[in-house]
VEXTORGU-711596 format. One record per residue: residue number from 1; x, y, z of N, C-alpha, C in turn. Coordinates in pm, whole numbers. Layout:
<recs>
[rec NUM [X Y Z] [X Y Z] [X Y Z]]
...
</recs>
This chain:
<recs>
[rec 1 [-2107 -96 2253] [-1985 -111 2226] [-1901 -25 2331]]
[rec 2 [-1828 -87 2424] [-1721 -33 2503] [-1618 49 2478]]
[rec 3 [-1634 168 2459] [-1514 265 2418] [-1385 286 2509]]
[rec 4 [-1407 222 2639] [-1284 280 2719] [-1169 214 2715]]
[rec 5 [-1156 73 2638] [-1001 32 2574] [-969 126 2485]]
[rec 6 [-1053 173 2373] [-997 271 2278] [-942 385 2355]]
[rec 7 [-1028 437 2397] [-972 563 2487] [-839 565 2575]]
[rec 8 [-837 452 2642] [-721 413 2718] [-583 415 2649]]
[rec 9 [-600 322 2517] [-494 335 2435] [-470 469 2342]]
[rec 10 [-548 537 2337] [-539 664 2275] [-454 744 2347]]
[rec 11 [-518 757 2506] [-427 841 2584] [-280 765 2597]]
[rec 12 [-271 654 2597] [-122 614 2596] [-28 633 2497]]
[rec 13 [-106 657 2378] [-49 704 2238] [8 834 2281]]
[rec 14 [-67 891 2315] [-39 1051 2336] [50 1080 2438]]
[rec 15 [52 1002 2551] [153 973 2676] [287 962 2607]]
[rec 16 [298 856 2515] [398 817 2455] [479 905 2373]]
[rec 17 [398 994 2288] [473 1092 2198] [485 1208 2289]]
[rec 18 [420 1247 2398] [476 1350 2508] [608 1317 2529]]
[rec 19 [618 1174 2554] [777 1152 2601] [884 1168 2519]]
[rec 20 [845 1125 2389] [931 1133 2272] [958 1269 2232]]
[rec 21 [853 1352 2233] [898 1517 2208] [913 1600 2325]]
[rec 22 [963 1569 2434] [957 1616 2551] [1070 1769 2552]]
[rec 23 [1145 1745 2464] [1244 1882 2452] [1276 1874 2284]]
[rec 24 [1326 1982 2261] [1380 2025 2104] [1482 1899 2059]]
[rec 25 [1578 1843 2145] [1681 1746 2099] [1605 1625 2089]]
[rec 26 [1501 1582 2181] [1410 1472 2128] [1326 1464 2022]]
[rec 27 [1289 1585 1988] [1195 1595 1887] [1265 1582 1753]]
[rec 28 [1396 1646 1752] [1489 1624 1635] [1536 1454 1620]]
[rec 29 [1549 1376 1738] [1578 1242 1739] [1451 1177 1680]]
[rec 30 [1356 1210 1716] [1213 1148 1677] [1192 1159 1532]]
[rec 31 [1218 1288 1476] [1200 1308 1323] [1320 1247 1267]]
[rec 32 [1434 1222 1286] [1515 1155 1235] [1511 999 1251]]
[rec 33 [1473 947 1351] [1428 790 1364] [1310 777 1252]]
[rec 34 [1186 850 1255] [1066 822 1171] [1113 825 1038]]
[rec 35 [1201 931 972] [1251 938 863] [1309 824 812]]
[rec 36 [1425 769 907] [1494 681 868] [1434 563 832]]
[rec 37 [1329 521 918] [1246 412 907] [1171 413 747]]
[rec 38 [1090 510 747] [1033 545 630] [1149 560 500]]
[rec 39 [1209 607 499] [1287 588 400] [1368 452 356]]
[rec 40 [1366 376 470] [1433 245 463] [1309 151 382]]
[rec 41 [1211 180 404] [1078 95 358] [1043 173 210]]
[rec 42 [1066 276 196] [1058 336 48] [1171 268 -51]]
[rec 43 [1284 258 12] [1403 181 -60] [1372 72 -94]]
[rec 44 [1343 -15 -20] [1265 -135 -18] [1180 -180 -125]]
[rec 45 [1088 -84 -114] [974 -92 -217] [1014 -64 -371]]
[rec 46 [1111 32 -398] [1149 56 -525] [1292 21 -582]]
[rec 47 [1367 -8 -488] [1517 -26 -560] [1517 -163 -602]]
[rec 48 [1608 -206 -674] [1632 -351 -711] [1662 -439 -602]]
[rec 49 [1623 -556 -594] [1614 -648 -472] [1673 -763 -529]]
[rec 50 [1754 -848 -455] [1809 -991 -495] [1820 -1008 -661]]
[rec 51 [1870 -934 -716] [1895 -954 -862] [1763 -913 -939]]
[rec 52 [1676 -866 -880] [1561 -824 -983] [1564 -692 -1017]]
[rec 53 [1479 -638 -1071] [1460 -513 -1145] [1413 -396 -1047]]
[rec 54 [1441 -279 -1042] [1394 -178 -969] [1251 -147 -1004]]
[rec 55 [1180 -124 -893] [1018 -84 -926] [999 33 -1000]]
[rec 56 [933 23 -1115] [902 143 -1206] [784 123 -1285]]
[rec 57 [732 241 -1314] [617 224 -1410] [476 207 -1336]]
[rec 58 [383 146 -1399] [247 102 -1353] [240 -7 -1232]]
[rec 59 [177 29 -1124] [154 -97 -1035] [39 -55 -962]]
[rec 60 [-12 -192 -905] [-118 -191 -802] [-35 -187 -665]]
[rec 61 [-92 -141 -555] [4 -159 -408] [-106 -167 -336]]
[rec 62 [-72 -218 -203] [-147 -220 -83] [-94 -239 15]]
[rec 63 [-145 -183 152] [-85 -188 262] [-140 -253 389]]
[rec 64 [-77 -356 445] [-157 -440 552] [-75 -404 692]]
[rec 65 [-159 -378 792] [-132 -380 906] [-145 -528 1003]]
[rec 66 [-82 -529 1103] [-86 -666 1175] [-209 -693 1227]]
[rec 67 [-271 -619 1276] [-419 -654 1306] [-543 -638 1231]]
[rec 68 [-538 -505 1164] [-632 -462 1078] [-647 -536 942]]
[rec 69 [-535 -602 917] [-530 -681 784] [-485 -569 668]]
[rec 70 [-575 -590 548] [-524 -501 436] [-608 -381 472]]
[rec 71 [-546 -262 471] [-600 -143 525] [-635 -50 398]]
[rec 72 [-543 -40 283] [-559 50 167] [-494 -9 44]]
[rec 73 [-563 21 -60] [-525 -30 -203] [-532 67 -305]]
[rec 74 [-424 81 -378] [-398 205 -459] [-337 169 -578]]
[rec 75 [-295 279 -690] [-235 225 -804] [-169 349 -846]]
[rec 76 [-76 343 -925] [15 460 -975] [68 418 -1084]]
[rec 77 [89 530 -1187] [188 490 -1303] [323 519 -1304]]
[rec 78 [365 564 -1150] [501 603 -1153] [545 547 -1015]]
[rec 79 [542 398 -1013] [597 344 -873] [711 393 -826]]
[rec 80 [800 431 -896] [938 464 -860] [930 574 -766]]
[rec 81 [802 675 -799] [795 815 -720] [710 755 -591]]
[rec 82 [593 720 -632] [492 704 -535] [526 583 -439]]
[rec 83 [573 479 -461] [608 386 -362] [722 461 -258]]
[rec 84 [793 523 -316] [918 576 -221] [848 674 -122]]
[rec 85 [757 746 -175] [686 846 -70] [579 796 21]]
[rec 86 [515 668 -25] [423 615 22] [432 642 203]]
[rec 87 [544 546 241] [561 553 385] [626 680 472]]
[rec 88 [671 772 358] [721 910 428] [576 1014 429]]
[rec 89 [503 995 319] [349 1058 359] [352 1203 341]]
[rec 90 [465 1254 230] [467 1386 181] [346 1397 98]]
[rec 91 [313 1317 22] [217 1354 -90] [78 1233 -87]]
[rec 92 [113 1132 33] [-1 1050 25] [-37 1030 165]]
[rec 93 [-170 1038 169] [-243 1045 330] [-200 924 429]]
[rec 94 [-175 818 341] [-195 678 422] [-83 703 555]]
[rec 95 [11 714 553] [98 741 664] [64 809 773]]
[rec 96 [-32 899 752] [-86 1022 852] [-182 944 925]]
[rec 97 [-262 807 888] [-337 746 946] [-281 604 1025]]
[rec 98 [-206 544 928] [-139 422 979] [9 433 953]]
[rec 99 [78 467 1055] [217 466 1041] [289 372 990]]
[rec 100 [393 384 890] [461 255 854] [530 188 964]]
[rec 101 [543 245 1064] [610 147 1163] [500 38 1218]]
[rec 102 [382 30 1190] [294 -36 1204] [249 -121 1086]]
[rec 103 [302 -117 970] [293 -192 857] [335 -326 873]]
[rec 104 [242 -424 833] [326 -572 845] [377 -580 712]]
[rec 105 [298 -562 605] [347 -586 480] [288 -487 377]]
[rec 106 [362 -461 258] [332 -401 152] [332 -484 7]]
[rec 107 [228 -521 -36] [215 -593 -162] [212 -486 -266]]
[rec 108 [291 -518 -390] [300 -457 -514] [305 -539 -625]]
[rec 109 [203 -508 -730] [179 -608 -845] [216 -516 -940]]
[rec 110 [326 -568 -1046] [361 -502 -1197] [266 -556 -1286]]
[rec 111 [154 -498 -1279] [26 -561 -1355] [62 -581 -1512]]
[rec 112 [132 -466 -1570] [152 -470 -1706] [232 -612 -1768]]
[rec 113 [309 -679 -1636] [372 -800 -1680] [272 -919 -1690]]
[rec 114 [140 -895 -1654] [66 -1020 -1675] [-19 -1000 -1797]]
[rec 115 [-1 -908 -1885] [-93 -889 -2000] [-57 -1001 -2094]]
[rec 116 [63 -1041 -2102] [80 -1163 -2195] [26 -1287 -2197]]
[rec 117 [-49 -1289 -2066] [-116 -1403 -2019] [-269 -1414 -2040]]
[rec 118 [-324 -1287 -2069] [-460 -1285 -2105] [-485 -1302 -2273]]
[rec 119 [-600 -1334 -2314] [-625 -1337 -2459] [-568 -1233 -2535]]
[rec 120 [-551 -1230 -2672] [-517 -1136 -2753] [-632 -1015 -2768]]
[rec 121 [-782 -1053 -2760] [-882 -961 -2762] [-872 -882 -2629]]
[rec 122 [-834 -916 -2519] [-838 -834 -2401] [-704 -758 -2406]]
[rec 123 [-621 -801 -2462] [-488 -715 -2495] [-524 -601 -2580]]
[rec 124 [-582 -620 -2673] [-646 -541 -2763] [-690 -422 -2689]]
[rec 125 [-785 -474 -2584] [-901 -369 -2532] [-802 -275 -2429]]
[rec 126 [-696 -352 -2358] [-593 -291 -2259] [-542 -188 -2330]]
[rec 127 [-465 -208 -2452] [-415 -116 -2524] [-506 6 -2589]]
[rec 128 [-629 -19 -2598] [-732 84 -2625] [-750 175 -2536]]
[rec 129 [-763 96 -2398] [-809 174 -2314] [-666 281 -2258]]
[rec 130 [-550 247 -2281] [-426 280 -2214] [-398 262 -2080]]
[rec 131 [-269 276 -2032] [-223 251 -1913] [-282 283 -1782]]
[rec 132 [-347 428 -1821] [-371 503 -1701] [-521 449 -1655]]
[rec 133 [-611 441 -1758] [-740 378 -1731] [-724 215 -1689]]
[rec 134 [-643 160 -1752] [-636 25 -1706] [-597 3 -1556]]
[rec 135 [-503 97 -1492] [-454 92 -1355] [-588 118 -1290]]
[rec 136 [-642 228 -1332] [-767 267 -1233] [-883 140 -1232]]
[rec 137 [-897 81 -1355] [-975 -41 -1358] [-956 -161 -1273]]
[rec 138 [-805 -189 -1268] [-764 -288 -1187] [-781 -277 -1036]]
[rec 139 [-744 -152 -1002] [-746 -60 -844] [-912 -82 -806]]
[rec 140 [-976 -85 -908] [-1149 -73 -871] [-1163 -223 -850]]
[rec 141 [-1128 -306 -953] [-1146 -442 -927] [-1105 -504 -780]]
[rec 142 [-986 -481 -770] [-917 -535 -642] [-968 -465 -524]]
[rec 143 [-1011 -329 -526] [-1075 -267 -408] [-1223 -329 -365]]
[rec 144 [-1310 -369 -485] [-1414 -427 -458] [-1385 -568 -422]]
[rec 145 [-1300 -651 -470] [-1291 -779 -420] [-1229 -788 -248]]
[rec 146 [-1156 -705 -208] [-1098 -679 -91] [-1157 -596 10]]
[rec 147 [-1222 -508 -7] [-1310 -411 54] [-1196 -338 155]]
[rec 148 [-1095 -258 126] [-982 -233 226] [-1077 -110 288]]
[rec 149 [-1043 -107 434] [-1132 25 497] [-1097 141 495]]
[rec 150 [-989 177 476] [-963 336 418] [-985 342 295]]
[rec 151 [-1036 278 194] [-1081 289 53] [-1251 283 66]]
[rec 152 [-1297 252 185] [-1442 243 186] [-1506 329 248]]
[rec 153 [-1430 466 293] [-1494 565 340] [-1416 672 295]]
[rec 154 [-1493 808 262] [-1436 933 243] [-1466 1040 342]]
[rec 155 [-1347 1143 325] [-1386 1233 455] [-1488 1347 373]]
[rec 156 [-1547 1402 478] [-1648 1515 450] [-1607 1636 516]]
[rec 157 [-1618 1735 442] [-1603 1883 495] [-1657 1892 658]]
[rec 158 [-1771 1837 675] [-1823 1860 835] [-1735 1788 901]]
[rec 159 [-1637 1715 898] [-1555 1653 967] [-1584 1513 1007]]
[rec 160 [-1678 1455 946] [-1693 1288 988] [-1666 1231 846]]
[rec 161 [-1709 1111 840] [-1693 1017 739] [-1816 987 671]]
[rec 162 [-1817 964 537] [-1934 896 457] [-1875 776 389]]
[rec 163 [-1956 648 407] [-1926 522 327] [-1919 537 218]]
[rec 164 [-1850 465 131] [-1829 448 -8] [-1893 314 -67]]
[rec 165 [-1992 294 -130] [-1992 175 -201] [-1946 163 -312]]
[rec 166 [-1841 99 -315] [-1714 62 -437] [-1796 -1 -543]]
[rec 167 [-1904 -85 -503] [-1957 -178 -608] [-2041 -108 -703]]
[rec 168 [-2111 13 -667] [-2176 107 -718] [-2114 256 -789]]
[rec 169 [-1995 224 -756] [-1909 355 -806] [-1914 384 -973]]
[rec 170 [-1951 502 -991] [-1924 519 -1157] [-1784 610 -1176]]
[rec 171 [-1675 573 -1124] [-1551 632 -1153] [-1510 558 -1293]]
[rec 172 [-1411 633 -1351] [-1337 583 -1476] [-1313 440 -1428]]
[rec 173 [-1246 407 -1332] [-1200 264 -1328] [-1317 194 -1312]]
[rec 174 [-1429 218 -1227] [-1530 126 -1214] [-1599 80 -1351]]
[rec 175 [-1617 208 -1448] [-1693 199 -1559] [-1615 106 -1682]]
[rec 176 [-1492 91 -1650] [-1408 -1 -1738] [-1348 -143 -1682]]
[rec 177 [-1398 -128 -1534] [-1336 -269 -1471] [-1370 -385 -1551]]
[rec 178 [-1506 -423 -1586] [-1542 -517 -1661] [-1476 -548 -1775]]
[rec 179 [-1424 -460 -1837] [-1371 -489 -1995] [-1239 -563 -1947]]
[rec 180 [-1192 -599 -1839] [-1051 -650 -1840] [-1071 -762 -1731]]
[rec 181 [-1132 -880 -1735] [-1206 -951 -1651] [-1055 -1043 -1627]]
[rec 182 [-989 -1103 -1755] [-884 -1188 -1740] [-764 -1128 -1636]]
[rec 183 [-747 -991 -1677] [-616 -933 -1638] [-664 -911 -1486]]
[rec 184 [-776 -864 -1459] [-826 -860 -1299] [-798 -979 -1221]]
[rec 185 [-838 -1104 -1280] [-827 -1244 -1214] [-672 -1260 -1183]]
[rec 186 [-607 -1228 -1306] [-452 -1275 -1269] [-378 -1180 -1177]]
[rec 187 [-436 -1048 -1182] [-379 -973 -1059] [-414 -985 -929]]
[rec 188 [-551 -1040 -917] [-606 -1073 -804] [-523 -1192 -754]]
[rec 189 [-512 -1297 -834] [-415 -1433 -797] [-281 -1381 -754]]
[rec 190 [-222 -1302 -814] [-90 -1272 -787] [-74 -1191 -666]]
[rec 191 [-195 -1119 -633] [-192 -1042 -487] [-210 -1122 -364]]
[rec 192 [-319 -1226 -429] [-326 -1328 -280] [-218 -1416 -272]]
[rec 193 [-136 -1436 -354] [11 -1501 -322] [83 -1432 -244]]
[rec 194 [114 -1310 -261] [194 -1231 -210] [150 -1185 -74]]
[rec 195 [1 -1157 -41] [-70 -1134 74] [-20 -1251 171]]
[rec 196 [-7 -1380 143] [-7 -1492 216] [144 -1531 229]]
[rec 197 [249 -1479 161] [391 -1547 157] [436 -1490 303]]
[rec 198 [505 -1607 343] [566 -1613 500] [700 -1517 469]]
[rec 199 [740 -1419 578] [862 -1368 572] [987 -1474 576]]
[rec 200 [1053 -1450 473] [1176 -1533 472] [1288 -1479 567]]
[rec 201 [1382 -1558 615] [1476 -1521 706] [1572 -1452 666]]
[rec 202 [1609 -1332 754] [1741 -1249 705] [1670 -1149 585]]
[rec 203 [1561 -1147 554] [1528 -1050 424] [1395 -991 482]]
[rec 204 [1363 -889 423] [1232 -801 440] [1164 -807 310]]
[rec 205 [1230 -859 191] [1140 -852 60] [1144 -999 9]]
[rec 206 [1025 -1015 -72] [1011 -1150 -176] [988 -1046 -287]]
[rec 207 [1059 -1080 -394] [1028 -1058 -534] [1015 -1152 -604]]
[rec 208 [902 -1156 -673] [850 -1279 -780] [885 -1216 -913]]
[rec 209 [924 -1135 -976] [929 -1059 -1091] [789 -972 -1145]]
[rec 210 [681 -1051 -1104] [556 -975 -1170] [498 -898 -1028]]
[rec 211 [571 -949 -909] [518 -859 -766] [633 -869 -681]]
[rec 212 [618 -794 -572] [694 -789 -455] [636 -754 -329]]
[rec 213 [665 -820 -220] [595 -808 -100] [750 -748 -8]]
[rec 214 [709 -641 52] [817 -578 166] [750 -582 274]]
[rec 215 [815 -630 387] [771 -672 530] [821 -590 654]]
[rec 216 [789 -447 650] [852 -355 731] [846 -397 885]]
[rec 217 [745 -500 925] [738 -552 1040] [894 -622 1088]]
[rec 218 [974 -663 990] [1072 -727 1016] [1208 -655 1052]]
[rec 219 [1173 -509 1001] [1262 -428 1032] [1298 -343 1189]]
[rec 220 [1207 -390 1285] [1219 -340 1381] [1359 -385 1468]]
[rec 221 [1363 -478 1436] [1501 -537 1504] [1624 -494 1484]]
[rec 222 [1625 -416 1377] [1758 -322 1332] [1775 -225 1415]]
[rec 223 [1893 -174 1458] [1923 -86 1528] [1925 55 1478]]
[rec 224 [1847 157 1519] [1854 294 1444] [1985 357 1440]]
[rec 225 [2024 423 1327] [2146 513 1319] [2151 589 1422]]
[rec 226 [2245 621 1501] [2263 724 1597] [2344 870 1533]]
</recs>
């Protein structure tokens, strides 16, 4: 494998940052511009859009980059907090590796709204497991189905990376994922639809009620606030 194009791109990235951070005033401007963009994405992910409700409570979410495709899948019980912080990166690692300026789309699924469509027996199982375990189970099922690269490896203290076999995981989510087959299928179908939806004109958000997709890639034409 020829690493030279990668090395050249890495050097160009460093050179660009050196220009952007060339003095204290430029550093402040860089900080302001990055936070402005991240804040905008976080607001689109969480606040009420187009007459719909604000994003809150348990959700599944995933981030796509224009080249790499789906990079990461996660879940939270507090969408109003986690999704706002996701692009800022103060308590989530993703933005440190894949900056939000490079995100093509973020898909969010309000999975509790899908429960009414599964059999009563599965609804009872979900109630017994509780929301936290259901979220982990659905996250695991979605990760296995989509194999996002940033979920498929873990950091090691030696400074390198170790592959993760998601299908052989013994986590709480993996143990209970098979108990929610109908809900997992509905979540995966809703996910697939939002992962493919086209960007609407004059909007960076599509909200279907049970889910939302935010398209950060459409925000770059907006002029930064000076």
